C-alpha positions in Angstrom: 7.7 -169.3 -82.6 6.0 -169.1 -79.3 7.6 -167.4 -76.3 6.6 -167.9 -72.7 7.8 -167.0 -69.3 9.7 -169.9 -67.9 8.5 -171.4 -64.7 11.1 -171.0 -61.9 13.1 -174.0 -60.9 14.6 -173.7 -57.5 17.1 -176.5 -58.0 19.0 -174.7 -60.8 19.6 -171.7 -58.5 20.7 -173.7 -55.4 24.5 -174.2 -55.3 27.2 -175.0 -52.9 30.9 -174.4 -53.9 33.1 -176.6 -51.7 36.2 -174.7 -53.0 35.1 -171.3 -51.7 32.2 -172.4 -49.5 29.9 -169.9 -51.2 26.4 -170.7 -50.1 23.6 -169.6 -52.5 19.9 -170.2 -52.3 16.9 -168.8 -54.3 13.5 -168.1 -52.8 10.1 -167.4 -54.4 6.8 -166.1 -53.0 5.7 -169.6 -52.0 8.7 -169.9 -49.7 8.6 -168.9 -46.0 12.1 -167.5 -46.2 11.0 -165.2 -49.0 8.7 -163.4 -46.7 11.2 -163.4 -43.8 13.8 -161.7 -46.0 11.4 -158.9 -46.9 10.3 -158.6 -43.3 13.8 -158.3 -42.0 15.5 -156.3 -44.8 12.6 -154.6 -46.6 12.1 -154.4 -50.4 14.7 -151.9 -51.7 13.4 -151.7 -55.3 10.2 -150.6 -57.0 7.5 -153.3 -57.5 7.4 -156.8 -56.1 10.1 -159.4 -56.1 9.6 -162.5 -58.3 12.8 -164.0 -56.9 15.2 -163.3 -54.1 18.7 -164.9 -54.0 20.9 -164.9 -51.0 24.6 -165.6 -51.3 27.0 -165.9 -48.3 30.5 -165.2 -49.5 33.3 -166.0 -47.0 35.5 -163.0 -46.3 33.1 -160.7 -48.2 29.7 -161.0 -46.5 26.1 -161.8 -47.4 24.7 -160.6 -50.7 21.0 -160.4 -51.6 19.8 -160.2 -55.2 16.3 -158.9 -55.8 14.5 -159.4 -59.1 11.4 -157.3 -59.1 8.5 -156.4 -61.4 6.4 -153.3 -61.2 3.4 -152.0 -63.1 4.7 -150.3 -66.3 5.1 -146.6 -65.9 4.6 -145.9 -69.6 1.8 -147.0 -71.9 2.4 -150.5 -73.3 0.2 -152.6 -75.4 1.8 -156.0 -76.0 0.7 -157.4 -72.6 -2.6 -156.9 -70.8 -0.6 -156.2 -67.6 2.7 -154.7 -68.8 5.6 -154.8 -66.3 8.8 -152.8 -65.8 11.8 -154.8 -64.5 14.0 -153.7 -61.5 16.8 -155.8 -60.1 19.7 -155.1 -57.7 22.5 -156.7 -55.8 22.8 -155.6 -52.1 25.2 -156.2 -49.3 23.7 -157.0 -45.9 25.0 -154.6 -43.3 23.9 -154.4 -39.7 20.3 -155.4 -40.5 20.2 -153.1 -43.6 21.2 -153.2 -47.2 23.9 -151.4 -49.1 23.3 -151.1 -52.9 26.1 -152.5 -55.0 24.6 -152.4 -58.5 21.1 -152.1 -60.0 19.3 -152.9 -63.3 16.1 -151.7 -64.9 14.3 -152.0 -68.2 10.9 -150.7 -69.1 7.9 -151.8 -71.1 6.8 -149.2 -73.6 4.7 -149.3 -76.7 4.8 -152.8 -78.1 7.9 -153.9 -76.2 7.9 -155.9 -73.0 11.0 -157.1 -71.2 10.7 -160.4 -69.3 13.0 -162.2 -66.9 13.9 -165.8 -67.9 14.0 -166.9 -64.3 15.3 -170.4 -65.0 18.4 -168.8 -66.5 19.1 -166.2 -63.8 21.8 -167.8 -61.8 24.6 -167.3 -59.3 27.9 -169.2 -59.8 31.6 -169.0 -59.2 32.6 -170.2 -62.7 36.3 -169.2 -62.4 36.6 -170.4 -58.8 38.1 -167.2 -57.5 36.0 -167.2 -54.3 33.5 -164.6 -55.4 30.4 -165.4 -57.3 29.1 -163.9 -60.5 25.4 -163.0 -61.0 23.9 -163.9 -64.3 20.7 -162.0 -65.2 18.9 -163.4 -68.3 16.0 -161.6 -69.9 14.2 -161.3 -73.3 12.8 -158.2 -74.9 9.5 -159.4 -76.5 7.9 -157.0 -79.0 5.3 -157.0 -81.8 6.3 -157.3 -85.4 8.8 -159.4 -87.3 12.0 -157.7 -86.3 14.7 -159.7 -84.6 14.3 -159.6 -80.9 17.1 -159.4 -78.3 17.9 -162.1 -75.7 20.4 -160.9 -73.2 22.7 -162.2 -70.4 24.1 -159.6 -68.1 27.0 -160.7 -65.9 27.7 -158.8 -62.7 31.2 -159.4 -61.3 33.3 -158.1 -58.5 37.0 -158.7 -59.3 38.5 -157.9 -55.9 37.3 -154.3 -55.6 34.5 -152.7 -53.8 32.3 -152.1 -56.9 30.6 -154.4 -59.2 31.0 -154.3 -63.0 28.6 -155.2 -65.7 29.2 -157.2 -68.8 26.7 -158.3 -71.5 26.2 -160.7 -74.3 23.2 -160.2 -76.6 21.8 -162.4 -79.3 19.1 -161.3 -81.8 16.6 -164.1 -82.6 15.4 -163.7 -86.2 11.7 -164.0 -87.2 12.1 -163.7 -90.9 13.9 -166.1 -93.2 16.1 -163.4 -94.6 17.4 -162.4 -91.2 20.3 -164.1 -89.6 21.0 -165.0 -86.0 23.8 -162.9 -84.5 25.5 -162.3 -81.2 27.2 -159.2 -79.8 29.5 -159.0 -76.8 30.3 -155.7 -75.2 33.9 -154.7 -74.4 33.6 -155.7 -70.7 32.4 -159.1 -71.7 35.5 -159.8 -73.7 37.7 -159.0 -70.7 36.0 -161.6 -68.5 37.9 -164.8 -67.6 37.2 -167.6 -70.0 35.2 -169.7 -67.6 32.8 -166.8 -67.0 32.4 -166.1 -70.7 31.7 -169.8 -71.3 29.1 -169.9 -68.5 27.3 -166.8 -69.9 27.4 -168.1 -73.5 25.9 -171.5 -72.4 23.1 -169.7 -70.5 22.3 -167.7 -73.6 22.2 -170.8 -75.8 20.2 -172.8 -73.3 17.7 -170.0 -73.0 17.4 -169.6 -76.8 16.9 -173.3 -77.3 14.2 -173.4 -74.6 12.4 -170.6 -76.3 12.4 -172.2 -79.8 
C-alpha cells in the first residue's frame, strides 16, 4: 500500500451556507489572499502555514484556521525532511487574533504525522449556524503495525470555548490484522449529522489512500 500527501483542492474547502450565511474560503501559498492574511494578522503558530481557512460566522465573528508545518524538533528518520504539525483556530479581534483551540503532533523516530489536506474541511453539518472544523491526518510509520488515520472535529456548541472530538481508524498492513475504528466519548455526544460527516471524511480519506 502506497501512501502519499494529497494535493490540495480548493473547491472542496469553499462553501457557502445559505441557511446560516456562513462564508468559508481556503487559501494556499499560491494565493494572494494567503500572503495578505499573514501580513495583516501574522502567523500565530510555529512553522509555516500549508493552508489558511477563513470563516465568517454571522453573530459570532470571523475565524481563521491555520494548518502549519515546522521542522521536526526531535530526531526522525522516516522522511528526509521530517515535519511537526501545528494547527489552531483563532477569532479575529481588532486586527489581532484570539486563540480558541490548538493542535500539535510531532514526528519522532520512525513516525511522521501528515495532514490530508483534501479532507480538512469546514462545514455546518447540523445547520445550527456555527461551523465545525474537521482536521484529518495520518500517522505514517515504518514497520507492519496498523497505522492510525484520524479525524478531529472542533465544535462550539453555543459557548465561548471549542471542544474536541475524535474518530480514529487503524489501517492494517498484515493479513492477520483487522480494520477497526475507535470513537472517543466526546464524539459519541455529537449531533448525528456531524458524526456522519466525520465518518464519511474518514472513509473517503481511507479509500483514497488505498
